[in-house]
N, C-alpha and C positions, 0 to 999 in steps of 0.2 A: 389791146386785149389779145392774148395769145390765141392761136388757132386751136380749136377743140374739135375733135372728131365726134360727131354725133353718135350717141349710143354707147360710148366707152366709159369705164369707171374712172372717176376723177379723184385723185388724192390731193389732200390739202398740203400745202407746203408750209413749213415752219421756218421762220427766220431766226437764226441763232446768232448772237453777236460773236464775233471772232476775237478770242482772247488767248494769244499764244503763250503768255507767261503762266497763266493758270494751268494750261495743259501741260506745260513743262514741269510745273510744280507737282501736279498729280502723278505724272510719270515718274518723277524723281522719288516721290513719296512711296509709290508702288514698288519701285525698285528697292528702296530702303527696307520696306516691310518684307519683301521676298528675301532680300539678303539677310535681314535679321533672323527670319524664320530658318533660313538655310544654316546660318551660323549657329543658332540655338540648337538645331537638329544635329549639327556636326559635333558641337561641344558635348551635347547629351550622349551622343553615340560614343564619343571619345571617352567620356567619363565612365560609361557603362563598360566599355572595352577594357579600360584600365582596372576598374573594379573586378571584372571577370578574370583578367590576367593575374591580379593580386590574389584572388581567391584560388585560382588554379595553382599559383606558386606556393601558397600556404598549404594547400592539399598535397602538393608534390613534396614539400618539405616534411609534412606529417607522415606521408607514406614512406619517405626515405628513412625517417627515424624508426617507424614501425618495422620496416624491412631490416634495418640494422639490428633491432631487438630480436626479431625472429631468427635472423642469421646466428646471433649469439646463442639464443636458446637452442637452435638446431645443432650447433657445435657442441653445447653442453649435453644435449640429449644423445648425440652420437657418441660422445665420450662415455656417458653412463651406460649406453647400450653395449659398447665394447667391453666395459668392466663387467657387466652382467653376463655377457657371453663368455668372457674369460673365466669368471667365477663358476658359470654353469659347466664349463669344460673341466675345471678343477674339481667341482662337486661330483661330476660323473666319474672322473678318474679316482677320486677318493672312495666313492661308493663301490666301484669295481674292486679296488684294493681291499676294502673292508669285507666285501662279499667273498673275495678270493681267500682272504685270511680265515674267515669263518668256515668256509668249505674245507680248507686244509686242517683247521682245528677239529672239525667234526670228523674228518677222516682219521686224524690221529687218535681222537677219543674212541672211535669205533674200533680201531686197531688195538688200542690198549685194552678195551673191554674184551675183545677176542683173546688177547694174550692172557688177560686176567682169568678168564674162564678156563683157558687151557691149563694154566699153572695150578688153578684150584683143583681141576680134575686130576692132574698129576699128583698133587700133594694129598688129595683125598684118597686116591687109589693106593698111595704108599702108606698112609697112616690109618686107613679105615680099620684094618685088622690088627693094629698095634696100639700101644699106649693105653690111654684111659678107656675103659669099657664098663658097662653095667653087668656085673656077674650074676646078680640075683635080686628079685623083688618079690617078697612073699607077704601075704596077709593071713593071719590066723585069728579065728574067733576066740572069745573068752566067755566066761560064765555070765558076764554082765552085758545085757543087750545094749547095743550102740557103742561098745568099746571093743577094740581090736588091737592085736599085736602086729607090728610091722618089722620087717628086716630088709634093708637095702645093702647090698654088697657092691662096692666099687673096686675094680681090679685094674692092675697094670699088666697088660698083656706083653709077653716077651720081656719081662723084667730081667735085668742082669744081676740083681741082688745088691748092686752098689748105688744105683740112682734112686733118689726119692722122687715120687710124683707129687707135685704141689698144684693146688687149684681150689675150686669150690664147687658145690652142687646145690641146686634149688629143687625142692620137691613140692609139687602142688597136687591136691586132690580135686578133681573136676567132677561135678555132678549137677543135679537139678533140685531146686527147691520151689515147688509149685510149677509155674510155667517159665521160670527164669533159670538160665544157666549160671552156676556159681562156681568160683574158683577159690579154694581154701589153701593158703600156704600151710605147710606142715607145722610150722611153729605155732599157728593159731589153734591147732587141734591136738598137739602133742606137747606135754609138759617137758619132755626131754630135750626139745629143740628151742633155742632162744634166738637164733639168727635166721634170716632168710637165706643168706649165703653160708651154707654149712662148710666149714673149712676141711680141705682134703690134704693129707700129708701121710704117705705110706710108701713102702717098697713093693709089697706084693698085693695087699688088699686092705680095705677099711670097711668095717661094719657100721651102719647107721640104723639104730633100732630103738624101739620103745613102744609105748601105747598111744593110741589116738582115740578120741571120742567124737562121734558124729553129732552135729547139731540136730535138734528135733525137726523132723520133716525133710531132712536132707537125704537124697538118694544118690549114692556114689556111683560113678560110671568108670573112671579110669584115673591112673596116676600119670603125671608128667614129670620126667626126670631130665633136667637141663643142667649139664655139667661143663665146666671149663677147666682144662689143664694148662698150666703155664710152664711147668718144668716136668721132665727134661725136654719135652717137645710140646708145642702148642697144639691143642686139639679141643674141639667143641662137639658135644653130643646133645641131642634132643630126642628123647624116646618116650613112647607112651605104653603103659601097661594096663590092661583091663583089670577092673576090680573083681578079683577072684579070691574068695575066702576059703582057706583050708581049715580042716578040723584041728582040734587041740593036739 
C-alpha cells in the first residue's frame, strides 16, 4: 500500500488500457479532417477569387466598351461643335454684311429723297408762275333758287402762240349736308359736264362754264380745282376757291 500523507486530498487513479494503434488512427483521422477542411477552405477561396476576377474582367471589358463609345460620341460632338461655331461665325459675318448693306441702302435712299426734294423745289420755282394756271373762278346767282351760273377760266401763262397746252381738270364743290362733309363732282350738279376729267386743249385760255343745281339741304363752302398739264410742260395745280356768289 502506498504511503499517504495524512490530511492531504487523495485523487483516484484510473487505469486506461494502452492502445497505440487506436491512438495513431485517431491522430491520422484528425489530421485528415483538418487537411480536408483546409483543402475545402482553399478551394472555396480559390473559386471565389476566380469568380471575383472574372467579374472584374467582365466589368473591365464593359467599361472599356463604354469608354470607346463615349470617345466616339465625344469626337462626333466635338465635330458638331466645330461646325456650329463655324456656322455661327458665318452667320455673324452674313448678318454684319446684311446690316451694312441695309445701312448703305438707307443712306442712298435718304440722299435720293433729299435730291428729289431739291429738284422738285427747283422745278416748282421755275414752273410756278408759268404754264397752266387758274385765270378765273366766278359764281353768279340766277332767278331760280338753288341754281347758279359758274365760269372757270384755265390759262397758259407765257404762251408763245404756237404751243398747245394739253391736260385735264377736275372740279369739286365741297360743302356740308347736315353734320357731314360732302364732296360733289361738277358733273353731278351740272348738266354741261359729262366727265370727271374735263379735257383741256388750248393755246391761250379755255372757258369751262354752265349752270349747277345744289341738292336740297346742301350748304356750299368752297370749290376745289385740281388740274394736270401734260404738254408742253408737265404741271399740277390744286387750288381752293371760296363759295362767293356774285349778282346777275
